[in-house]
DOVEX-666564 format. One record per atom (N, C-alpha, C, O): residue number from 1; chain; atom name; y, z, x. Coordinates in steps of 0.02 Angstrom, whole numbers, plus 50000, padded with zeros to 5 digits. Atoms other than C-alpha are relative to their C-alpha. Layout:
<pts>
PT, i, ch, at, y, z, x
PT, NUM, A, CA, Y, Z, X
...
</pts>
This chain:
<pts>
PT, i, ch, at, y, z, x
PT, 1, A, N, 49940, 50000, 50041
PT, 1, A, CA, 50000, 50000, 50000
PT, 1, A, C, 50063, 50000, 50043
PT, 1, A, O, 50116, 49979, 50020
PT, 2, A, N, 49941, 50001, 49957
PT, 2, A, CA, 50117, 50022, 50148
PT, 2, A, C, 50023, 49929, 50015
PT, 2, A, O, 50083, 49916, 50021
PT, 3, A, N, 49982, 50070, 49990
PT, 3, A, CA, 50110, 49834, 50178
PT, 3, A, C, 50039, 49973, 49939
PT, 3, A, O, 50088, 49937, 49946
PT, 4, A, N, 49967, 50022, 50061
PT, 4, A, CA, 50159, 49804, 49997
PT, 4, A, C, 50071, 50029, 49997
PT, 4, A, O, 50118, 49995, 49979
PT, 5, A, N, 49934, 49968, 49999
PT, 5, A, CA, 50302, 49929, 50013
PT, 5, A, C, 50046, 49964, 50050
PT, 5, A, O, 50104, 49953, 50035
PT, 6, A, N, 49960, 50035, 49950
PT, 6, A, CA, 50361, 49842, 50172
PT, 6, A, C, 50023, 49932, 49975
PT, 6, A, O, 50082, 49913, 49982
PT, 7, A, N, 49981, 50066, 50028
PT, 7, A, CA, 50358, 49670, 50088
PT, 7, A, C, 50050, 50007, 49943
PT, 7, A, O, 50094, 49966, 49934
PT, 8, A, N, 49953, 49987, 50054
PT, 8, A, CA, 50447, 49744, 49937
PT, 8, A, C, 50071, 50012, 50028
PT, 8, A, O, 50120, 49985, 50003
PT, 9, A, N, 49935, 49985, 49970
PT, 9, A, CA, 50587, 49811, 50047
PT, 9, A, C, 50031, 49937, 50030
PT, 9, A, O, 50091, 49924, 50022
PT, 10, A, N, 49974, 50062, 49970
PT, 10, A, CA, 50604, 49646, 50143
PT, 10, A, C, 50024, 49952, 49946
PT, 10, A, O, 50077, 49921, 49953
PT, 11, A, N, 49980, 50047, 50054
PT, 11, A, CA, 50610, 49545, 49982
PT, 11, A, C, 50063, 50025, 49965
PT, 11, A, O, 50105, 49985, 49945
PT, 12, A, N, 49939, 49973, 50031
PT, 12, A, CA, 50740, 49662, 49908
PT, 12, A, C, 50061, 49988, 50045
PT, 12, A, O, 50114, 49968, 50021
PT, 13, A, N, 49945, 50013, 49954
PT, 13, A, CA, 50848, 49648, 50064
PT, 13, A, C, 50021, 49927, 49995
PT, 13, A, O, 50081, 49912, 49993
PT, 14, A, N, 49984, 50071, 50005
PT, 14, A, CA, 50837, 49458, 50052
PT, 14, A, C, 50035, 49983, 49935
PT, 14, A, O, 50084, 49946, 49933
PT, 15, A, N, 49971, 50013, 50066
PT, 15, A, CA, 50875, 49456, 49866
PT, 15, A, C, 50071, 50027, 49997
PT, 15, A, O, 50117, 49992, 49974
PT, 16, A, N, 49933, 49970, 50003
PT, 16, A, CA, 51023, 49574, 49884
PT, 16, A, C, 50049, 49963, 50045
PT, 16, A, O, 50107, 49954, 50027
PT, 17, A, N, 49955, 50038, 49957
PT, 17, A, CA, 51095, 49477, 50031
PT, 17, A, C, 50024, 49937, 49964
PT, 17, A, O, 50083, 49920, 49967
PT, 18, A, N, 49983, 50062, 50035
PT, 18, A, CA, 51090, 49318, 49927
PT, 18, A, C, 50043, 50015, 49938
PT, 18, A, O, 50092, 49980, 49925
PT, 19, A, N, 49964, 49986, 50062
PT, 19, A, CA, 51151, 49399, 49766
PT, 19, A, C, 50071, 50027, 50015
PT, 19, A, O, 50116, 50021, 49973
PT, 20, A, N, 49933, 49978, 49981
PT, 20, A, CA, 51297, 49478, 49859
PT, 20, A, C, 50043, 49943, 50027
PT, 20, A, O, 50104, 49945, 50023
PT, 21, A, N, 49963, 50056, 49971
PT, 21, A, CA, 51345, 49314, 49943
PT, 21, A, C, 50017, 49946, 49949
PT, 21, A, O, 50068, 49912, 49956
PT, 22, A, N, 49990, 50055, 50047
PT, 22, A, CA, 51330, 49196, 49795
PT, 22, A, C, 50068, 50002, 49966
PT, 22, A, O, 50102, 49950, 49964
PT, 23, A, N, 49933, 50001, 50031
PT, 23, A, CA, 51488, 49254, 49702
PT, 23, A, C, 50055, 49985, 50050
PT, 23, A, O, 50107, 49958, 50032
PT, 24, A, N, 49951, 50017, 49948
PT, 24, A, CA, 51582, 49239, 49867
PT, 24, A, C, 50004, 49924, 50006
PT, 24, A, O, 50058, 49896, 50015
PT, 25, A, N, 49999, 50073, 50000
PT, 25, A, CA, 51530, 49056, 49869
PT, 25, A, C, 50037, 49973, 49939
PT, 25, A, O, 50071, 49922, 49944
PT, 26, A, N, 49964, 50021, 50059
PT, 26, A, CA, 51596, 49042, 49692
PT, 26, A, C, 50076, 50007, 50011
PT, 26, A, O, 50115, 49964, 49989
PT, 27, A, N, 49929, 49990, 49984
PT, 27, A, CA, 51763, 49112, 49753
PT, 27, A, C, 50025, 49941, 50042
PT, 27, A, O, 50075, 49910, 50026
PT, 28, A, N, 49980, 50055, 49956
PT, 28, A, CA, 51772, 48983, 49893
PT, 28, A, C, 50000, 49933, 49963
PT, 28, A, O, 50044, 49892, 49973
PT, 29, A, N, 50005, 50062, 50038
PT, 29, A, CA, 51716, 48844, 49777
PT, 29, A, C, 50060, 49993, 49953
PT, 29, A, O, 50090, 49939, 49948
PT, 30, A, N, 49945, 50005, 50049
PT, 30, A, CA, 51848, 48885, 49646
PT, 30, A, C, 50067, 49992, 50035
PT, 30, A, O, 50115, 49968, 50004
PT, 31, A, N, 49938, 50008, 49963
PT, 31, A, CA, 51982, 48888, 49781
PT, 31, A, C, 50004, 49934, 50038
PT, 31, A, O, 50057, 49916, 50063
PT, 32, A, N, 50000, 50062, 49962
PT, 32, A, CA, 51929, 48725, 49862
PT, 32, A, C, 50038, 49946, 49963
PT, 32, A, O, 50038, 49943, 49901
PT, 33, A, N, 49958, 50051, 50031
PT, 33, A, CA, 52041, 48577, 49833
PT, 33, A, C, 49972, 49929, 50008
PT, 33, A, O, 49984, 49886, 49965
PT, 34, A, N, 50025, 50067, 49989
PT, 34, A, CA, 51953, 48426, 49905
PT, 34, A, C, 49930, 49989, 49973
PT, 34, A, O, 49890, 50036, 49968
PT, 35, A, N, 50066, 50018, 50026
PT, 35, A, CA, 51802, 48336, 49834
PT, 35, A, C, 49945, 50015, 50051
PT, 35, A, O, 49892, 50041, 50033
PT, 36, A, N, 50050, 49987, 49948
PT, 36, A, CA, 51710, 48348, 50000
PT, 36, A, C, 49984, 50074, 50006
PT, 36, A, O, 49926, 50093, 50015
PT, 37, A, N, 50009, 49928, 49996
PT, 37, A, CA, 51736, 48535, 50005
PT, 37, A, C, 49959, 50026, 49941
PT, 37, A, O, 49913, 50066, 49950
PT, 38, A, N, 50037, 49978, 50059
PT, 38, A, CA, 51674, 48560, 49827
PT, 38, A, C, 49927, 49978, 50003
PT, 38, A, O, 49882, 50016, 49985
PT, 39, A, N, 50069, 50024, 49993
PT, 39, A, CA, 51520, 48454, 49862
PT, 39, A, C, 49961, 50043, 50050
PT, 39, A, O, 49902, 50057, 50039
PT, 40, A, N, 50032, 49957, 49950
PT, 40, A, CA, 51482, 48561, 50015
PT, 40, A, C, 49979, 50066, 49968
PT, 40, A, O, 49924, 50091, 49980
PT, 41, A, N, 50016, 49937, 50033
PT, 41, A, CA, 51490, 48719, 49909
PT, 41, A, C, 49944, 49992, 49949
PT, 41, A, O, 49903, 50038, 49940
PT, 42, A, N, 50054, 50013, 50047
PT, 42, A, CA, 51377, 48642, 49777
PT, 42, A, C, 49933, 50001, 50036
PT, 42, A, O, 49885, 50030, 50012
PT, 43, A, N, 50062, 50001, 49960
PT, 43, A, CA, 51245, 48610, 49911
PT, 43, A, C, 49982, 50070, 50023
PT, 43, A, O, 49924, 50091, 50018
PT, 44, A, N, 50012, 49932, 49975
PT, 44, A, CA, 51264, 48785, 49984
PT, 44, A, C, 49974, 50045, 49944
PT, 44, A, O, 49928, 50084, 49954
PT, 45, A, N, 50021, 49959, 50056
PT, 45, A, CA, 51248, 48866, 49813
PT, 45, A, C, 49928, 49983, 49978
PT, 45, A, O, 49888, 50028, 49966
PT, 46, A, N, 50067, 50021, 50021
PT, 46, A, CA, 51095, 48764, 49765
PT, 46, A, C, 49947, 50022, 50049
PT, 46, A, O, 49894, 50047, 50030
PT, 47, A, N, 50049, 49980, 49949
PT, 47, A, CA, 51007, 48798, 49930
PT, 47, A, C, 49990, 50075, 50002
PT, 47, A, O, 49934, 50099, 50011
PT, 48, A, N, 50006, 49928, 50000
PT, 48, A, CA, 51045, 48983, 49925
PT, 48, A, C, 49959, 50023, 49939
PT, 48, A, O, 49916, 50066, 49945
PT, 49, A, N, 50036, 49981, 50061
PT, 49, A, CA, 50982, 48996, 49745
PT, 49, A, C, 49926, 49982, 50004
PT, 49, A, O, 49882, 50023, 49992
PT, 50, A, N, 50069, 50024, 50002
PT, 50, A, CA, 50825, 48891, 49765
PT, 50, A, C, 49959, 50020, 50062
PT, 50, A, O, 49899, 50029, 50058
PT, 51, A, N, 50036, 49987, 49939
PT, 51, A, CA, 50781, 48931, 49945
PT, 51, A, C, 49992, 50073, 50018
PT, 51, A, O, 49945, 50092, 50052
PT, 52, A, N, 50003, 49929, 49981
PT, 52, A, CA, 50816, 49117, 49958
PT, 52, A, C, 50002, 50045, 49938
PT, 52, A, O, 49958, 50087, 49929
PT, 53, A, N, 49987, 49951, 50053
PT, 53, A, CA, 50881, 49202, 49802
PT, 53, A, C, 49943, 50005, 49949
PT, 53, A, O, 49920, 50059, 49934
PT, 54, A, N, 50053, 49998, 50051
PT, 54, A, CA, 50750, 49152, 49673
PT, 54, A, C, 49933, 50021, 50030
PT, 54, A, O, 49900, 50064, 50000
PT, 55, A, N, 50064, 49975, 49971
PT, 55, A, CA, 50597, 49170, 49788
PT, 55, A, C, 50002, 50074, 50017
PT, 55, A, O, 49953, 50109, 50007
PT, 56, A, N, 49994, 49929, 49983
PT, 56, A, CA, 50662, 49339, 49847
PT, 56, A, C, 49998, 50044, 49937
PT, 56, A, O, 49969, 50098, 49938
PT, 57, A, N, 50002, 49962, 50063
PT, 57, A, CA, 50689, 49397, 49667
PT, 57, A, C, 49929, 50005, 49974
PT, 57, A, O, 49905, 50059, 49956
PT, 58, A, N, 50069, 50000, 50024
PT, 58, A, CA, 50514, 49345, 49617
PT, 58, A, C, 49957, 50046, 50043
PT, 58, A, O, 49918, 50085, 50016
PT, 59, A, N, 50039, 49956, 49955
PT, 59, A, CA, 50439, 49430, 49770
PT, 59, A, C, 50017, 50073, 49988
PT, 59, A, O, 49972, 50115, 49988
PT, 60, A, N, 49980, 49931, 50013
PT, 60, A, CA, 50540, 49588, 49736
PT, 60, A, C, 49967, 50027, 49937
PT, 60, A, O, 49942, 50083, 49936
PT, 61, A, N, 50029, 49978, 50063
PT, 61, A, CA, 50479, 49598, 49558
PT, 61, A, C, 49924, 50006, 50005
PT, 61, A, O, 49895, 50054, 49979
PT, 62, A, N, 50073, 49997, 49993
PT, 62, A, CA, 50297, 49559, 49603
PT, 62, A, C, 49979, 50060, 50042
PT, 62, A, O, 49935, 50098, 50022
PT, 63, A, N, 50019, 49944, 49957
PT, 63, A, CA, 50289, 49684, 49746
PT, 63, A, C, 50018, 50067, 49967
PT, 63, A, O, 49982, 50116, 49975
PT, 64, A, N, 49981, 49938, 50036
PT, 64, A, CA, 50381, 49815, 49641
PT, 64, A, C, 49949, 50017, 49947
PT, 64, A, O, 49931, 50076, 49940
PT, 65, A, N, 50052, 49989, 50051
PT, 65, A, CA, 50256, 49794, 49499
PT, 65, A, C, 49935, 50023, 50033
PT, 65, A, O, 49902, 50068, 50007
PT, 66, A, N, 50060, 49982, 49963
PT, 66, A, CA, 50114, 49804, 49624
PT, 66, A, C, 50004, 50073, 50023
PT, 66, A, O, 49955, 50110, 50019
PT, 67, A, N, 49991, 49930, 49979
PT, 67, A, CA, 50185, 49967, 49693
PT, 67, A, C, 49992, 50047, 49941
PT, 67, A, O, 49961, 50100, 49946
PT, 68, A, N, 50006, 49958, 50058
PT, 68, A, CA, 50200, 50037, 49519
PT, 68, A, C, 49927, 50008, 49979
PT, 68, A, O, 49905, 50062, 49960
PT, 69, A, N, 50071, 49996, 50017
PT, 69, A, CA, 50018, 49994, 49484
PT, 69, A, C, 49962, 50045, 50049
PT, 69, A, O, 49918, 50083, 50029
PT, 70, A, N, 50035, 49962, 49949
PT, 70, A, CA, 49963, 50073, 49648
PT, 70, A, C, 50018, 50074, 50001
PT, 70, A, O, 49975, 50116, 50013
PT, 71, A, N, 49978, 49931, 49995
PT, 71, A, CA, 50066, 50232, 49643
PT, 71, A, C, 50009, 50033, 49932
PT, 71, A, O, 50008, 50095, 49927
PT, 72, A, N, 49991, 49973, 50067
PT, 72, A, CA, 50093, 50253, 49456
PT, 72, A, C, 50063, 50043, 49993
PT, 72, A, O, 50061, 50095, 49960
PT, 73, A, N, 49937, 49964, 50006
PT, 73, A, CA, 50273, 50310, 49474
PT, 73, A, C, 50018, 50008, 49927
PT, 73, A, O, 50003, 49966, 49885
PT, 74, A, N, 49974, 49990, 50068
PT, 74, A, CA, 50349, 50384, 49318
PT, 74, A, C, 50059, 50048, 50005
PT, 74, A, O, 50073, 50077, 50057
PT, 75, A, N, 49943, 49955, 50002
PT, 75, A, CA, 50500, 50483, 49267
PT, 75, A, C, 50062, 49964, 49979
PT, 75, A, O, 50065, 49902, 49977
PT, 76, A, N, 49936, 50028, 50023
PT, 76, A, CA, 50676, 50459, 49207
PT, 76, A, C, 50034, 49958, 50053
PT, 76, A, O, 50067, 49908, 50036
PT, 77, A, N, 49968, 50039, 49946
PT, 77, A, CA, 50735, 50396, 49377
PT, 77, A, C, 49973, 49929, 50001
PT, 77, A, O, 50010, 49882, 50013
PT, 78, A, N, 50030, 50067, 49999
PT, 78, A, CA, 50613, 50250, 49365
PT, 78, A, C, 50025, 49959, 49942
PT, 78, A, O, 50039, 49899, 49949
PT, 79, A, N, 49974, 50037, 50058
PT, 79, A, CA, 50671, 50203, 49191
PT, 79, A, C, 50072, 49977, 50012
PT, 79, A, O, 50090, 49921, 49995
PT, 80, A, N, 49930, 50018, 49984
PT, 80, A, CA, 50852, 50206, 49249
PT, 80, A, C, 50001, 49945, 50052
PT, 80, A, O, 50041, 49898, 50046
PT, 81, A, N, 50004, 50052, 49948
PT, 81, A, CA, 50807, 50104, 49404
PT, 81, A, C, 49981, 49933, 49969
PT, 81, A, O, 50011, 49882, 49984
PT, 82, A, N, 50023, 50062, 50031
PT, 82, A, CA, 50714, 49975, 49300
PT, 82, A, C, 50055, 49969, 49956
PT, 82, A, O, 50061, 49908, 49953
PT, 83, A, N, 49944, 50026, 50040
PT, 83, A, CA, 50863, 49959, 49182
PT, 83, A, C, 50051, 49966, 50045
PT, 83, A, O, 50078, 49913, 50028
PT, 84, A, N, 49953, 50030, 49953
PT, 84, A, CA, 50974, 49924, 49333
PT, 84, A, C, 49971, 49936, 50031
PT, 84, A, O, 50008, 49888, 50044
PT, 85, A, N, 50032, 50061, 49975
PT, 85, A, CA, 50847, 49798, 49400
PT, 85, A, C, 50007, 49944, 49948
PT, 85, A, O, 50018, 49887, 49966
PT, 86, A, N, 49990, 50050, 50054
PT, 86, A, CA, 50856, 49709, 49231
PT, 86, A, C, 50071, 49972, 50004
PT, 86, A, O, 50081, 49912, 49995
PT, 87, A, N, 49932, 50024, 49993
PT, 87, A, CA, 51045, 49700, 49255
PT, 87, A, C, 50007, 49952, 50059
PT, 87, A, O, 50042, 49901, 50054
PT, 88, A, N, 49998, 50046, 49943
PT, 88, A, CA, 51019, 49620, 49426
PT, 88, A, C, 49967, 49933, 49983
PT, 88, A, O, 49990, 49881, 50005
PT, 89, A, N, 50033, 50063, 50020
PT, 89, A, CA, 50899, 49493, 49351
PT, 89, A, C, 50047, 49960, 49954
PT, 89, A, O, 50052, 49899, 49961
PT, 90, A, N, 49951, 50035, 50044
PT, 90, A, CA, 51028, 49452, 49216
PT, 90, A, C, 50056, 49970, 50043
PT, 90, A, O, 50076, 49913, 50032
PT, 91, A, N, 49948, 50025, 49955
PT, 91, A, CA, 51160, 49435, 49352
PT, 91, A, C, 49974, 49939, 50038
PT, 91, A, O, 50011, 49890, 50048
PT, 92, A, N, 50031, 50057, 49965
PT, 92, A, CA, 51041, 49319, 49447
PT, 92, A, C, 50003, 49937, 49956
PT, 92, A, O, 50022, 49884, 49979
PT, 93, A, N, 50000, 50058, 50045
PT, 93, A, CA, 51025, 49205, 49295
PT, 93, A, C, 50071, 49979, 49982
PT, 93, A, O, 50083, 49920, 49970
PT, 94, A, N, 49930, 50019, 50009
PT, 94, A, CA, 51213, 49212, 49267
PT, 94, A, C, 50023, 49957, 50059
PT, 94, A, O, 50058, 49907, 50050
PT, 95, A, N, 49984, 50040, 49941
PT, 95, A, CA, 51232, 49148, 49446
PT, 95, A, C, 49971, 49930, 49994
PT, 95, A, O, 50004, 49881, 50009
PT, 96, A, N, 50032, 50065, 50008
PT, 96, A, CA, 51109, 49008, 49409
PT, 96, A, C, 50038, 49957, 49949
PT, 96, A, O, 50048, 49897, 49960
PT, 97, A, N, 49961, 50037, 50050
PT, 97, A, CA, 51207, 48958, 49253
PT, 97, A, C, 50068, 49979, 50028
PT, 97, A, O, 50091, 49924, 50013
PT, 98, A, N, 49935, 50017, 49969
PT, 98, A, CA, 51370, 48962, 49351
PT, 98, A, C, 49992, 49943, 50049
PT, 98, A, O, 50035, 49899, 50053
PT, 99, A, N, 50013, 50056, 49953
PT, 99, A, CA, 51294, 48849, 49484
PT, 99, A, C, 49995, 49935, 49961
PT, 99, A, O, 50022, 49884, 49983
PT, 100, A, N, 50007, 50061, 50040
PT, 100, A, CA, 51247, 48724, 49349
PT, 100, A, C, 50067, 49975, 49974
PT, 100, A, O, 50081, 49915, 49974
PT, 101, A, N, 49933, 50019, 50024
PT, 101, A, CA, 51424, 48727, 49278
PT, 101, A, C, 50042, 49971, 50057
PT, 101, A, O, 50075, 49920, 50048
PT, 102, A, N, 49960, 50025, 49943
PT, 102, A, CA, 51504, 48706, 49449
PT, 102, A, C, 49974, 49933, 50024
PT, 102, A, O, 50012, 49891, 50048
PT, 103, A, N, 50029, 50064, 49980
PT, 103, A, CA, 51384, 48563, 49487
PT, 103, A, C, 50026, 49943, 49956
PT, 103, A, O, 50030, 49886, 49977
PT, 104, A, N, 49971, 50049, 50046
PT, 104, A, CA, 51457, 48474, 49334
PT, 104, A, C, 50076, 50000, 50003
PT, 104, A, O, 50109, 49969, 49961
PT, 105, A, N, 49927, 49993, 49991
PT, 105, A, CA, 51633, 48515, 49396
PT, 105, A, C, 50033, 50035, 49941
PT, 105, A, O, 50091, 50021, 49925
PT, 106, A, N, 49973, 49957, 50052
PT, 106, A, CA, 51657, 48638, 49254
PT, 106, A, C, 50009, 50069, 50032
PT, 106, A, O, 49960, 50101, 50052
PT, 107, A, N, 49987, 49935, 49971
PT, 107, A, CA, 51740, 48794, 49321
PT, 107, A, C, 50037, 50043, 49949
PT, 107, A, O, 50098, 50039, 49944
PT, 108, A, N, 49968, 49962, 50054
PT, 108, A, CA, 51771, 48915, 49177
PT, 108, A, C, 50042, 50060, 50024
PT, 108, A, O, 50079, 50089, 49985
PT, 109, A, N, 49966, 49941, 49975
PT, 109, A, CA, 51842, 49052, 49290
PT, 109, A, C, 50037, 49985, 50065
PT, 109, A, O, 50020, 49938, 50101
PT, 110, A, N, 49963, 50006, 49937
PT, 110, A, CA, 51965, 49071, 49432
PT, 110, A, C, 49969, 50044, 50054
PT, 110, A, O, 49921, 50082, 50042
PT, 111, A, N, 50028, 49963, 49943
PT, 111, A, CA, 51934, 49147, 49602
PT, 111, A, C, 50005, 50076, 49992
PT, 111, A, O, 49963, 50112, 50019
PT, 112, A, N, 49993, 49928, 50009
PT, 112, A, CA, 51995, 49320, 49548
PT, 112, A, C, 49941, 50027, 49959
PT, 112, A, O, 49914, 50080, 49975
PT, 113, A, N, 50058, 49979, 50040
PT, 113, A, CA, 51857, 49332, 49416
PT, 113, A, C, 49939, 50004, 50044
PT, 113, A, O, 49901, 50053, 50040
PT, 114, A, N, 50059, 50000, 49957
PT, 114, A, CA, 51725, 49286, 49545
PT, 114, A, C, 50004, 50056, 50053
PT, 114, A, O, 49953, 50082, 50074
PT, 115, A, N, 49992, 49944, 49953
PT, 115, A, CA, 51797, 49415, 49666
PT, 115, A, C, 49977, 50066, 49967
PT, 115, A, O, 49943, 50107, 49999
PT, 116, A, N, 50023, 49941, 50036
PT, 116, A, CA, 51768, 49549, 49534
PT, 116, A, C, 49925, 49998, 49989
PT, 116, A, O, 49891, 50049, 49996
PT, 117, A, N, 50072, 50006, 50010
PT, 117, A, CA, 51595, 49483, 49497
PT, 117, A, C, 49961, 50013, 50065
PT, 117, A, O, 49903, 50033, 50063
PT, 118, A, N, 50031, 49989, 49935
PT, 118, A, CA, 51558, 49496, 49682
PT, 118, A, C, 49985, 50075, 50011
PT, 118, A, O, 49940, 50092, 50049
PT, 119, A, N, 50008, 49927, 49990
PT, 119, A, CA, 51572, 49687, 49669
PT, 119, A, C, 49944, 50029, 49958
PT, 119, A, O, 49915, 50080, 49977
PT, 120, A, N, 50049, 49971, 50046
PT, 120, A, CA, 51451, 49715, 49525
PT, 120, A, C, 49931, 50012, 50031
PT, 120, A, O, 49905, 50067, 50024
PT, 121, A, N, 50066, 49987, 49973
PT, 121, A, CA, 51286, 49691, 49616
PT, 121, A, C, 50000, 50055, 50054
PT, 121, A, O, 49950, 50090, 50063
PT, 122, A, N, 49997, 49948, 49949
PT, 122, A, CA, 51344, 49806, 49757
PT, 122, A, C, 49998, 50069, 49967
PT, 122, A, O, 49964, 50114, 49991
PT, 123, A, N, 50000, 49936, 50036
PT, 123, A, CA, 51378, 49948, 49633
PT, 123, A, C, 49930, 50014, 49972
PT, 123, A, O, 49906, 50071, 49977
PT, 124, A, N, 50067, 49992, 50027
PT, 124, A, CA, 51209, 49920, 49550
PT, 124, A, C, 49951, 50017, 50056
PT, 124, A, O, 49908, 50060, 50048
PT, 125, A, N, 50044, 49987, 49944
PT, 125, A, CA, 51122, 49916, 49719
PT, 125, A, C, 50006, 50073, 50024
PT, 125, A, O, 49956, 50106, 50037
PT, 126, A, N, 49988, 49931, 49979
PT, 126, A, CA, 51201, 50083, 49769
PT, 126, A, C, 49966, 50048, 49951
PT, 126, A, O, 49933, 50096, 49972
PT, 127, A, N, 50031, 49957, 50051
PT, 127, A, CA, 51145, 50162, 49606
PT, 127, A, C, 49924, 49999, 50005
PT, 127, A, O, 49892, 50051, 49999
PT, 128, A, N, 50073, 50005, 49994
PT, 128, A, CA, 50967, 50098, 49628
PT, 128, A, C, 49975, 50039, 50061
PT, 128, A, O, 49926, 50075, 50056
PT, 129, A, N, 50021, 49964, 49939
PT, 129, A, CA, 50955, 50165, 49806
PT, 129, A, C, 50003, 50075, 49988
PT, 129, A, O, 49958, 50112, 50008
PT, 130, A, N, 49993, 49929, 50014
PT, 130, A, CA, 51018, 50335, 49749
PT, 130, A, C, 49943, 50023, 49954
PT, 130, A, O, 49913, 50076, 49966
PT, 131, A, N, 50054, 49981, 50046
PT, 131, A, CA, 50892, 50339, 49606
PT, 131, A, C, 49932, 50003, 50035
PT, 131, A, O, 49893, 50049, 50023
PT, 132, A, N, 50065, 50002, 49966
PT, 132, A, CA, 50746, 50292, 49719
PT, 132, A, C, 49993, 50056, 50051
PT, 132, A, O, 49940, 50087, 50057
PT, 133, A, N, 50003, 49950, 49946
PT, 133, A, CA, 50789, 50412, 49860
PT, 133, A, C, 50006, 50071, 49972
PT, 133, A, O, 49966, 50114, 49990
PT, 134, A, N, 49986, 49932, 50024
PT, 134, A, CA, 50857, 50563, 49764
PT, 134, A, C, 49955, 50019, 49940
PT, 134, A, O, 49937, 50077, 49932
PT, 135, A, N, 50039, 49988, 50062
PT, 135, A, CA, 50755, 50544, 49602
PT, 135, A, C, 50030, 50058, 49960
PT, 135, A, O, 49998, 50110, 49951
PT, 136, A, N, 49964, 49945, 50031
PT, 136, A, CA, 50883, 50649, 49507
PT, 136, A, C, 49970, 50026, 49935
PT, 136, A, O, 49984, 50083, 49915
PT, 137, A, N, 50031, 49977, 50063
PT, 137, A, CA, 50781, 50658, 49346
PT, 137, A, C, 49935, 49964, 49988
PT, 137, A, O, 49902, 49977, 49938
</pts>
């Protein structure tokens, strides 16, 4: 089970790195003025989503489920953590939808909105780490 835990941690680190960087790409994309620049950001967003973010999310969820089966964790802290993980999954799919809109040159938001969205996964990540380490309830 230690191998599964190690792979779970690595996949979470990968997912969080990507999920923290993606809104920053949205900021840069929304501020870009030239067609060449926008096309570059479209490629970067697509590659980050398909090459790192989605595989890391799937691996995180699979290894996390595997750990739960092996250790049988329970308690209020786990329910709270899982609720926050659901929020991260929703945020992941929001990023995917935003990528599709930006690929069609539809940008419903300005760079300030994306800057704020950039902070949300960091707050959720901090809460998850506290719940897992401290197990307050």
